[in-house]
C-alpha positions in Angstrom: 28.2 20.3 5.1 31.2 19.7 2.7 31.8 16.3 1.1 34.7 15.0 -1.1 33.8 13.7 -4.6 35.1 10.3 -5.6 35.1 8.7 -9.1 33.8 5.2 -10.0 37.1 3.6 -9.0 36.9 5.1 -5.5 39.7 7.6 -6.1 39.6 11.2 -4.8 38.9 13.6 -7.6 40.1 16.7 -5.7 36.6 18.3 -5.8 34.4 19.1 -2.9 30.7 19.6 -2.8 28.8 21.9 -0.5 25.4 20.5 0.7 22.6 22.3 2.5 22.6 21.4 6.2 18.8 21.8 6.3 18.3 18.9 4.0 21.3 16.6 4.4 22.3 17.0 8.1 19.0 15.6 9.5 18.6 12.4 11.5 17.0 9.8 9.2 13.6 8.5 10.2 14.0 4.7 9.8 10.3 3.9 9.8 9.5 6.4 7.0 12.4 4.9 5.0 11.0 1.4 5.6 7.6 2.4 4.4 9.0 4.0 1.3 11.1 0.9 0.4 8.1 -1.3 1.1 5.9 0.8 -1.2 8.5 0.8 -3.9 8.9 -3.0 -3.8 5.1 -3.4 -3.8 4.9 -1.2 -6.9 7.4 -3.4 -8.7 5.2 -6.5 -8.3 3.2 -7.5 -11.4 -0.2 -7.4 -9.6 -2.0 -10.0 -11.7 -3.4 -11.9 -8.7 -7.1 -12.4 -8.2 -9.4 -14.5 -6.1 -11.5 -17.2 -7.6 -15.1 -16.5 -8.4 -18.0 -18.8 -7.7 -17.8 -20.6 -11.0 -14.1 -21.2 -10.7 -14.2 -23.1 -7.4 -14.2 -26.9 -7.6 -17.1 -28.4 -5.7 -20.9 -28.4 -5.6 -23.1 -26.4 -7.9 -25.7 -26.1 -5.1 -26.8 -22.7 -4.1 -24.5 -21.4 -1.4 -27.2 -20.0 0.9 -30.9 -19.3 0.7 -32.1 -16.2 -1.0 -34.2 -14.8 1.8 -33.9 -14.7 5.5 -30.1 -14.5 5.8 -30.0 -10.8 6.9 -27.4 -9.9 4.3 -29.2 -6.9 2.8 -27.4 -3.6 3.4 -29.3 -0.7 5.0 -28.6 2.2 2.7 -30.4 4.9 4.7 -29.7 4.3 8.4 -32.0 7.0 9.6 -35.1 5.3 8.0 -34.2 1.9 9.2 -34.3 2.8 12.9 -37.3 5.2 12.9 -41.0 4.1 12.6 -43.0 5.7 9.8 -46.0 7.9 10.7 
């Protein structure tokens, strides 16, 4: 692929550039370009956001839920949780 070189004012410089067809003559993938632009813009954000913790929320100081019996404990070893011990 051969392209003409222009200067900043848009005038033809008389030079031509030969570009590799394997790289520059492909059909662009619009979704990949969208993802790349979206990632670039996300990286430009400052990123100082955070969610409020329990002490920063306006409201009651009452305990949010009871300590036992809520079923919120994680099962760290799934094989032991389902089998009965001998």
